[in-house]
N, C-alpha and C positions, 0 to 999 in steps of 0.2 A: 504493499501499500504505499504510494506516494503522498509527502503532506507537502504542501505551500510553506515555502520559506519567506519569511518576512524580509523584507530587501530594506524597506524604507520605515524610518522614523519621526514621528515631531512630536518635539519636545517644548513644553510651555510650563509658563508659573503660575503656582497657585498661593493667590493670596490670600491671607485670612487676615480679615477686619481687626480680629480682638490681638492679631500676634506683633503688632507694632508696624513702625515703617521699615523696617531692616530685616525683619524675616521673612523669608519667600522660600516657601517648597517648590521644588521642579517633580513634574511627571514626564514621563515619557510611554507613549504607545507606537505600535509596530504596523508595520501593514504591508501585503503583500507588492501593490502595484503603486505607482506612482499618482493615478489618478484617486486612490483610496485616502491618499497620506493628503492630498491636495483639501479634498473635502473636508476633510477633517480639520486642518487649518484653516478652512475658511470658517466654520464654524465657530473654531477658538477665536480668531481675529473678532468677533462680535465681543468679544468679553476682554481681552487682553493684544497689546501688540508684542509682547515678550514671547515669541513662539518661532521656533527654528525647527529645521528641518535636515534630512539627508539621507545617505545611503548608509547601511550599516557595511564594518568591516566583515570581511575581506572583498565585498563587492566592489566591481568597478565596472565602468569610470565611476570613480570618487566624487561623489555631489554634497556640496555643505552649502544650505540656504540659511543665510544672517537672518536674524529678525529686521535688517533694516531692508532685505529683500523679499520677505516672505509675502506682502502684500501682491507683490507684482508676479513673484511665482505661482501663489496661490490661485490667481485671478487668469491664467493662461490654461488654454485648451489641452 
């Protein structure tokens, strides 16, 4: 039985109102396709701008999408 391996990740900040200004936890979700990762990133951008994405090692070509570029990447088709 073949299982689909995750190739993409989306990492995002989880801010807790009672945790104070400097305490931020991060969570990461993995996806088998870039399209799934983009769709998830679009939903997160409604809540926070602190979202990044990329390919999981050792997948090549290596891609890293920084928070500054995530809006443009998530909006691509």
